[in-house]
Each structure stands twice: as structure tokens, then as C-alpha cells.
N, CA, C and O atoms as CSV, one atom per row, in Angstrom:
chain,resi,resn,atom,element,x,y,z
A,1,MET,N,N,34.579,29.290,-15.210
A,1,MET,CA,C,35.762,28.482,-15.257
A,1,MET,C,C,35.740,27.550,-14.047
A,1,MET,O,O,35.464,27.968,-12.922
A,2,ILE,N,N,36.035,26.293,-14.305
A,2,ILE,CA,C,36.142,25.291,-13.256
A,2,ILE,C,C,37.568,24.764,-13.304
A,2,ILE,O,O,38.018,24.269,-14.337
A,3,ILE,N,N,38.266,24.869,-12.202
A,3,ILE,CA,C,39.660,24.444,-12.126
A,3,ILE,C,C,39.734,22.998,-11.644
A,3,ILE,O,O,39.154,22.655,-10.614
A,4,LEU,N,N,40.449,22.149,-12.389
A,4,LEU,CA,C,40.725,20.774,-11.987
A,4,LEU,C,C,42.224,20.661,-11.786
A,4,LEU,O,O,42.996,21.039,-12.667
A,5,THR,N,N,42.648,20.145,-10.638
A,5,THR,CA,C,44.077,20.060,-10.358
A,5,THR,C,C,44.407,18.860,-9.487
A,5,THR,O,O,43.570,18.373,-8.726
A,6,ALA,N,N,45.625,18.400,-9.610
A,6,ALA,CA,C,46.110,17.327,-8.742
A,6,ALA,C,C,46.846,17.901,-7.534
A,6,ALA,O,O,47.176,17.175,-6.596
A,7,PHE,N,N,47.100,19.205,-7.563
A,7,PHE,CA,C,47.896,19.840,-6.514
A,7,PHE,C,C,47.121,20.971,-5.852
A,7,PHE,O,O,47.547,22.125,-5.880
A,8,GLY,N,N,45.986,20.636,-5.259
A,8,GLY,CA,C,45.136,21.658,-4.672
A,8,GLY,C,C,45.531,22.032,-3.265
A,8,GLY,O,O,45.831,21.171,-2.439
A,9,THR,N,N,45.527,23.321,-3.000
A,9,THR,CA,C,45.732,23.834,-1.649
A,9,THR,C,C,44.636,24.845,-1.366
A,9,THR,O,O,43.990,25.350,-2.285
A,10,VAL,N,N,44.435,25.131,-0.113
A,10,VAL,CA,C,43.428,26.137,0.256
A,10,VAL,C,C,43.799,27.485,-0.353
A,10,VAL,O,O,42.926,28.208,-0.833
A,11,GLU,N,N,45.064,27.823,-0.337
A,11,GLU,CA,C,45.514,29.104,-0.880
A,11,GLU,C,C,45.253,29.188,-2.382
A,11,GLU,O,O,44.791,30.213,-2.883
A,12,ALA,N,N,45.552,28.101,-3.096
A,12,ALA,CA,C,45.325,28.079,-4.543
A,12,ALA,C,C,43.835,28.179,-4.858
A,12,ALA,O,O,43.432,28.918,-5.756
A,13,ALA,N,N,43.033,27.443,-4.126
A,13,ALA,CA,C,41.585,27.488,-4.350
A,13,ALA,C,C,41.050,28.882,-4.083
A,13,ALA,O,O,40.271,29.412,-4.875
A,14,SER,N,N,41.454,29.469,-2.992
A,14,SER,CA,C,41.000,30.807,-2.641
A,14,SER,C,C,41.410,31.819,-3.701
A,14,SER,O,O,40.613,32.673,-4.090
A,15,GLY,N,N,42.642,31.726,-4.166
A,15,GLY,CA,C,43.133,32.665,-5.173
A,15,GLY,C,C,42.390,32.555,-6.492
A,15,GLY,O,O,42.046,33.566,-7.104
A,16,THR,N,N,42.140,31.322,-6.932
A,16,THR,CA,C,41.438,31.169,-8.209
A,16,THR,C,C,39.979,31.589,-8.097
A,16,THR,O,O,39.417,32.131,-9.048
A,17,MET,N,N,39.368,31.348,-6.961
A,17,MET,CA,C,37.976,31.762,-6.769
A,17,MET,C,C,37.878,33.289,-6.753
A,17,MET,O,O,36.933,33.857,-7.299
A,18,GLN,N,N,38.841,33.941,-6.134
A,18,GLN,CA,C,38.842,35.406,-6.113
A,18,GLN,C,C,39.039,35.983,-7.507
A,18,GLN,O,O,38.579,37.088,-7.796
A,19,LYS,N,N,39.720,35.242,-8.366
A,19,LYS,CA,C,39.966,35.713,-9.729
A,19,LYS,C,C,38.839,35.344,-10.684
A,19,LYS,O,O,38.919,35.633,-11.878
A,20,GLY,N,N,37.786,34.707,-10.170
A,20,GLY,CA,C,36.613,34.471,-10.995
A,20,GLY,C,C,36.281,33.033,-11.323
A,20,GLY,O,O,35.298,32.781,-12.021
A,21,ALA,N,N,37.064,32.081,-10.845
A,21,ALA,CA,C,36.730,30.680,-11.107
A,21,ALA,C,C,35.427,30.337,-10.390
A,21,ALA,O,O,35.170,30.823,-9.289
A,22,PHE,N,N,34.619,29.507,-11.015
A,22,PHE,CA,C,33.361,29.095,-10.402
A,22,PHE,C,C,33.599,28.072,-9.303
A,22,PHE,O,O,32.962,28.119,-8.251
A,23,ASP,N,N,34.523,27.144,-9.553
A,23,ASP,CA,C,34.810,26.110,-8.551
A,23,ASP,C,C,36.223,25.580,-8.755
A,23,ASP,O,O,36.837,25.794,-9.801
A,24,PHE,N,N,36.717,24.902,-7.762
A,24,PHE,CA,C,38.078,24.382,-7.723
A,24,PHE,C,C,37.980,22.941,-7.254
A,24,PHE,O,O,37.599,22.689,-6.111
A,25,ILE,N,N,38.315,21.997,-8.113
A,25,ILE,CA,C,38.159,20.580,-7.788
A,25,ILE,C,C,39.524,19.911,-7.846
A,25,ILE,O,O,40.277,20.088,-8.803
A,26,THR,N,N,39.831,19.140,-6.809
A,26,THR,CA,C,41.114,18.439,-6.779
A,26,THR,C,C,40.934,16.968,-7.155
A,26,THR,O,O,39.891,16.362,-6.912
A,27,LYS,N,N,41.977,16.428,-7.751
A,27,LYS,CA,C,41.993,15.008,-8.097
A,27,LYS,C,C,42.365,14.222,-6.857
A,27,LYS,O,O,43.116,14.737,-6.030
A,28,PRO,N,N,41.891,13.028,-6.687
A,28,PRO,CA,C,40.938,12.353,-7.553
A,28,PRO,C,C,39.528,12.889,-7.307
A,28,PRO,O,O,39.197,13.318,-6.202
A,29,PHE,N,N,38.721,12.857,-8.336
A,29,PHE,CA,C,37.338,13.305,-8.209
A,29,PHE,C,C,36.433,12.281,-8.869
A,29,PHE,O,O,36.870,11.475,-9.690
A,30,ARG,N,N,35.177,12.331,-8.497
A,30,ARG,CA,C,34.185,11.414,-9.062
A,30,ARG,C,C,33.481,12.089,-10.238
A,30,ARG,O,O,33.310,13.308,-10.258
A,31,LYS,N,N,33.087,11.298,-11.193
A,31,LYS,CA,C,32.354,11.795,-12.365
A,31,LYS,C,C,31.123,12.595,-11.920
A,31,LYS,O,O,30.819,13.643,-12.490
A,32,GLU,N,N,30.432,12.101,-10.916
A,32,GLU,CA,C,29.227,12.773,-10.428
A,32,GLU,C,C,29.544,14.173,-9.902
A,32,GLU,O,O,28.755,15.105,-10.056
A,33,GLN,N,N,30.710,14.296,-9.283
A,33,GLN,CA,C,31.121,15.601,-8.744
A,33,GLN,C,C,31.296,16.610,-9.878
A,33,GLN,O,O,30.858,17.755,-9.769
A,34,ILE,N,N,31.932,16.186,-10.959
A,34,ILE,CA,C,32.137,17.071,-12.103
A,34,ILE,C,C,30.797,17.450,-12.723
A,34,ILE,O,O,30.550,18.623,-13.003
A,35,LEU,N,N,29.931,16.460,-12.938
A,35,LEU,CA,C,28.625,16.731,-13.542
A,35,LEU,C,C,27.795,17.680,-12.678
A,35,LEU,O,O,27.135,18.581,-13.197
A,36,PHE,N,N,27.830,17.475,-11.363
A,36,PHE,CA,C,27.097,18.346,-10.444
A,36,PHE,C,C,27.631,19.781,-10.520
A,36,PHE,O,O,26.856,20.737,-10.551
A,37,THR,N,N,28.945,19.920,-10.548
A,37,THR,CA,C,29.561,21.246,-10.612
A,37,THR,C,C,29.227,21.943,-11.925
A,37,THR,O,O,28.938,23.140,-11.931
A,38,ILE,N,N,29.262,21.220,-13.025
A,38,ILE,CA,C,28.909,21.802,-14.331
A,38,ILE,C,C,27.451,22.239,-14.331
A,38,ILE,O,O,27.123,23.319,-14.822
A,39,ASP,N,N,26.583,21.406,-13.785
A,39,ASP,CA,C,25.161,21.756,-13.717
A,39,ASP,C,C,24.951,23.035,-12.905
A,39,ASP,O,O,24.189,23.912,-13.309
A,40,ARG,N,N,25.625,23.138,-11.767
A,40,ARG,CA,C,25.522,24.347,-10.941
A,40,ARG,C,C,26.033,25.568,-11.690
A,40,ARG,O,O,25.423,26.636,-11.630
A,41,ALA,N,N,27.148,25.416,-12.393
A,41,ALA,CA,C,27.732,26.540,-13.131
A,41,ALA,C,C,26.797,27.008,-14.236
A,41,ALA,O,O,26.643,28.212,-14.445
A,42,LEU,N,N,26.173,26.079,-14.944
A,42,LEU,CA,C,25.233,26.452,-16.008
A,42,LEU,C,C,24.005,27.166,-15.443
A,42,LEU,O,O,23.536,28.152,-16.011
A,43,LYS,N,N,23.492,26.665,-14.328
A,43,LYS,CA,C,22.339,27.320,-13.694
A,43,LYS,C,C,22.706,28.719,-13.212
A,43,LYS,O,O,21.919,29.654,-13.357
A,44,TYR,N,N,23.884,28.861,-12.648
A,44,TYR,CA,C,24.343,30.166,-12.173
A,44,TYR,C,C,24.466,31.146,-13.342
A,44,TYR,O,O,24.057,32.302,-13.240
A,45,SER,N,N,25.029,30.673,-14.440
A,45,SER,CA,C,25.186,31.515,-15.621
A,45,SER,C,C,23.823,31.954,-16.159
A,45,SER,O,O,23.638,33.114,-16.528
A,46,LYS,N,N,22.888,31.031,-16.199
A,46,LYS,CA,C,21.539,31.357,-16.673
A,46,LYS,C,C,20.880,32.402,-15.773
A,46,LYS,O,O,20.229,33.323,-16.266
A,47,LEU,N,N,21.044,32.265,-14.465
A,47,LEU,CA,C,20.484,33.245,-13.530
A,47,LEU,C,C,21.117,34.620,-13.713
A,47,LEU,O,O,20.427,35.636,-13.631
A,48,GLN,N,N,22.420,34.658,-13.958
A,48,GLN,CA,C,23.088,35.937,-14.193
A,48,GLN,C,C,22.544,36.610,-15.446
A,48,GLN,O,O,22.297,37.816,-15.445
A,49,GLN,N,N,22.358,35.844,-16.507
A,49,GLN,CA,C,21.826,36.400,-17.746
A,49,GLN,C,C,20.410,36.928,-17.544
A,49,GLN,O,O,20.071,38.014,-18.014
A,50,GLU,N,N,19.589,36.156,-16.845
A,50,GLU,CA,C,18.218,36.574,-16.570
A,50,GLU,C,C,18.204,37.850,-15.727
A,50,GLU,O,O,17.425,38.766,-15.991
A,51,ASN,N,N,19.064,37.906,-14.718
A,51,ASN,CA,C,19.162,39.086,-13.858
A,51,ASN,C,C,19.542,40.313,-14.679
A,51,ASN,O,O,18.958,41.384,-14.514
A,52,ARG,N,N,20.524,40.150,-15.565
A,52,ARG,CA,C,20.976,41.259,-16.411
A,52,ARG,C,C,19.840,41.769,-17.296
A,52,ARG,O,O,19.637,42.976,-17.424
A,53,LYS,N,N,19.098,40.835,-17.907
A,53,LYS,CA,C,17.981,41.226,-18.776
A,53,LYS,C,C,16.898,41.956,-17.987
A,53,LYS,O,O,16.354,42.955,-18.457
A,54,LEU,N,N,16.585,41.466,-16.798
A,54,LEU,CA,C,15.562,42.113,-15.978
A,54,LEU,C,C,15.989,43.508,-15.531
A,54,LEU,O,O,15.174,44.429,-15.498
A,55,ARG,N,N,17.268,43.663,-15.187
A,55,ARG,CA,C,17.772,44.991,-14.810
A,55,ARG,C,C,17.698,45.962,-15.990
A,55,ARG,O,O,17.340,47.128,-15.822
A,56,GLU,N,N,18.039,45.473,-17.176
A,56,GLU,CA,C,17.955,46.319,-18.368
A,56,GLU,C,C,16.519,46.733,-18.642
A,56,GLU,O,O,16.260,47.885,-18.991
A,57,GLU,N,N,15.587,45.805,-18.486
A,57,GLU,CA,C,14.173,46.113,-18.682
A,57,GLU,C,C,13.682,47.136,-17.662
A,57,GLU,O,O,12.937,48.052,-18.011
A,58,LEU,N,N,14.093,46.988,-16.410
A,58,LEU,CA,C,13.730,47.961,-15.375
A,58,LEU,C,C,14.285,49.346,-15.715
A,58,LEU,O,O,13.599,50.357,-15.561
A,59,GLU,N,N,15.516,49.374,-16.171
A,59,GLU,CA,C,16.150,50.636,-16.536
A,59,GLU,C,C,15.381,51.301,-17.667
A,59,GLU,O,O,15.152,52.510,-17.637
A,60,ARG,N,N,14.980,50.514,-18.669
A,60,ARG,CA,C,14.204,51.084,-19.793
A,60,ARG,C,C,12.859,51.621,-19.315
A,60,ARG,O,O,12.420,52.680,-19.765
A,61,ARG,N,N,12.212,50.912,-18.424
A,61,ARG,CA,C,10.892,51.351,-17.931
A,61,ARG,C,C,10.991,52.591,-17.063
A,61,ARG,O,O,10.098,53.439,-17.084
A,62,ASN,N,N,12.078,52.705,-16.296
A,62,ASN,CA,C,12.231,53.832,-15.399
A,62,ASN,C,C,12.801,55.071,-16.091
A,62,ASN,O,O,12.698,56.173,-15.553
A,63,ASN,N,N,13.392,54.911,-17.264
A,63,ASN,CA,C,13.966,56.024,-18.014
A,63,ASN,C,C,13.473,55.999,-19.461
A,63,ASN,O,O,14.221,55.645,-20.373
A,64,PRO,N,N,12.201,56.381,-19.665
A,64,PRO,CA,C,11.638,56.310,-21.021
A,64,PRO,C,C,12.276,57.260,-22.015
A,64,PRO,O,O,11.884,57.288,-23.181
């Protein structure tokens, strides 16, 4: 989840990040900033999936 808001505060950003948001962007923002953040979020998600698969494979190998 990426939060876009016109009323950003440090407290709000911190709270949403603690609840699982990937990033918190305040208006006004540049198109490039959004694209960069989306790209980072997709890469992070892909790494998490890969990590999960590798852990499952390790578990299967260690517990036949």
C-alpha cells in the first residue's frame, strides 16, 4: 500500500508505515516520484515472494 495525501505529518507517516504501508507520499508530488515508488514496491514484493519460496524449499529439504 502506498499512501498519497495532501495532509502529511510525520506522525501520520510513521503510523501508516507501522501498519504496513510501503510508503507515504505527500502532495504535491512529481510523476517520477510515484513511478519510482511503485517500482520499488514491486521489486520488494518480488523479493518477498522469492524469499518465501526459498524458505519453503529449505524446509522441505531439511525435513524429508
